[in-house]
N, C-alpha and C positions, 0 to 999 in steps of 0.2 A: 504493499499499499504505500503510494508517495506521501512524503512528509510534507507539512506546510512549507518549508523551504523550498522544495522542489516545485511544488505548485506556483509558489510566489516567482520563481525563477523563469517560468514559462508562460506565465499568465500575461495579457496585455496591459501595458504600462498605463495607469489612470490619466485622463485628460484633465489636466491643471492649467488653466490660464487666469493669469491676474486680470480683473476689470482695468478699465482707463483710470486715470488721475483722480478725475472728477468722482466717479463712483467708490473708489478707495477713500477719498476724503469724507463722503457722505456715510459711508459704513463706519469709519472713524468717529465721526459726530454721534451717530446711533450707540456705537459701543460705549463712549464716554458718558452719552445720556443714560443708558441703563445702567452701568456702574454707579453712577453718582445717585441716580433715582433708587437703585436698591438701598444704598448708604441711607439717603434722606428718609425714606418712606420707611425702612426698618428701624430706625432710631425714632421716627415718629410714633411707631407702634410700641418700641419698647417703652417710651416715655408714658404712654396713655395705658398700655396693659399691665405693665410691670413695675415701672418706677412709682408712678402715683400711689397704688396700692401699698408699694413697699414703703415708701416714706410715712404713710400714715401710721405704720406700726413702731416708728422710731420715736425715742425721747429725744428732748432737746439737745443734751449733751452728745449723742450718736449723730444726731443731723449735724452738729457742728463739725464732726468730723468727717462724714460722708459726703456732704453736699459740697464744700470746698474742694474735695479732690475730685468727686465723681462729674459735678456739672459742667465745670468749666471745659474739660476734655470732651465730654459729650456732645456739648452745645457747640464747640467749635466744629466737628465733623458735622454736625446738624446743620447749621447755617449755612457752611461752604458747600456743603454738598448740594444744598437746596439752589444756591447760586449756580454751580456747574450743571445740575439738572436743567434749570431753567434756560441758561444761556445756551446750551450744547442743543436743546430742543428746539429753541426759536431758531437757531441758525438752521438746522434740519427743516423746519417747517417753513423757513423765507425761501428755501430752496424750491419746495412744492408750490408756495403761493407765485413765486416768479415763473415757474413753468406752466403753470395753469393760465397766469394772466397772458404770459406771451402767446400761448395756443390759442386764447379766447379774445385777445384784442383788450384785455382789462389793465388795470392799474393795482400793481401789487402794493405801491405805497398806500394807496386808499383801504385796502384790505388791512395791513398791518396797523394803520392808524386807527381804524373802527376797533381794531382788536384791543389796542392799549386804551383807547377812550373808554369802551364799554366796560371792560374787566377792572380798570383803576377806579373808576367811579362807583361799581358795584363793591370795591374792596372798601372805598372811603364810607359807603352806606353802613355797610356791615360794622365796621369800626365804631362808628357813630352809635351804633346800638349797644356797644359794650361800656360806653363812656360812662352813663348814669351809675351802673354798677349797684343798682337798689331797685326795689319794686318788681314788676313782672318782666322787666329786661334782665334781672338777676337769677331767672329761672332758665335752665337747660332747654326743656321743651318749647318754650316760648320762642327763645333763640333759635332754635332748629326750625321752627315752623316759618319764623320771618325769613330766616336764610334762604331756606327751600325755595320760598316763593319769589325771592329777589333773584336767586341764582337761575331759576326756570325762565323768569322774564328776561333776564340777560341773554341767556341760550338763545331765546326764541328771537330777540332783537337782532343778535349777532347772525343768525340765520335770514332773517328779513333783509337786512342790510347788504347781505352778499348773495343774493338772488339774481344773479343775471344769467344764468345757464352755462358758464363756463366753469365754475367753481366745482371741484371734485369731492367726493366725500372725505378724502383724506384731508384737503384743506378745512372742510366744515368741521368735521369731527375733531381734529387735532385743534382747530380754534376754539372749540368749546372746552376740551380737556385741558388744553394748553393754557387758557384763560383762567380755569380753576387753579392749575399750578401758579398761575402768575399771583394770583390773589395769596395762596397759600404762602408762596416766598415772601411775599409783604406781610404776611403775619408772622413769620419766623423773624424777619428783621425789625419790623415796626412796632411790635408787640411782644413776642414771646422772649427774642433776645435782649431788648430794651429794659424789659422788667427783671429777668432772670439775673443779668448781671449786678444789678443793684441787689438783689434778693441774697445772691452769693456773697458779695461784700459785706453786707449787713450780718450774715450768719457767720463769717470767717471773723468778723470784729467782735461778735458777741461771744464765740468761743476762745477768741485768743485775749480780749482785753475786758470781757464782761460789758461791752456797751449794749446798751438796750436795744433791741430791734423796734424801729419806728411803727407806730400803731397803723400808719396807712400801708404796710406791708401786705397785711391780711388781704385788703381790697385788690392790691396789685397782684398778689399771687391768685386771687381768684379770677381776676381778668386773663392773667396767662394761662389758667386752666382752662377755662371756656374757650380760650383762642386755640389753644391744642387740640381740644377736644373736638373743636369745630373742623380743623385741619384733618383730623383723623377721619371724621365722616365725610369732608370733601375728597379726601382720597379715593374713595369709593365709585363716585360717578366719573372722578377724573380717569382713573384707570380704566374703567369700561369704555370711555369716549378714545382713548388712547389705543385700546385694542380694536375697537370697532374701526378706527381709520383705514385699515386695511383688509380687515376679516369680517366686516360686518355691514356693508355698504346700505345706508338708510337715508342719505343726503345726497345732494347734488347727481352727478353723473357717475 
């Protein structure tokens, strides 16, 4: 019976041909996008599913040792993975937008402009809902309902504004999923990290020097928690639309 070695010697050589430079660059972008995205969303789920319940079980002295050591490192990877994910994704999506616009005689700049306009305004609206920090707007289910309605309206508006017949399913689906990712990144830098770096500093000073933690830290921690929890839920439709871009055509052509 011939061995695998002899079979390999007489088997036809595999047909391997590297694509052109543009295809290689786009593949590199997708690869970076995937790696950074796994890091970002993985840490997001770690914070929500593991870290939050774990921290509730710790007493103050233990938190004073754990938080200053764990959180700065975890949040460094968290926030920069968010940036790399979004930047690489936007660069890749820009190529799709450009190709669709070229083939259909449209304007890629208009699509990108509407994307940033819609989703940045939506983020500002959702952030404004967090500012009061009391009453019905401090309740997770109420915020979830408001967020869901606003995001559905934003997605519908994006589809309506980009309905000229030449936009592909990939353009439109990533335009929604990427828009949610854009808001999530703004949440990471504009809310979560902005608050957490102060909470970490106060916790370290309290553990080292006995400095009292400011009373406002409770409201700030609550805002960071609600924002992180919102990002965790945002990731569910975001991942759906990213996957639907190439595998579930429901928009455009």
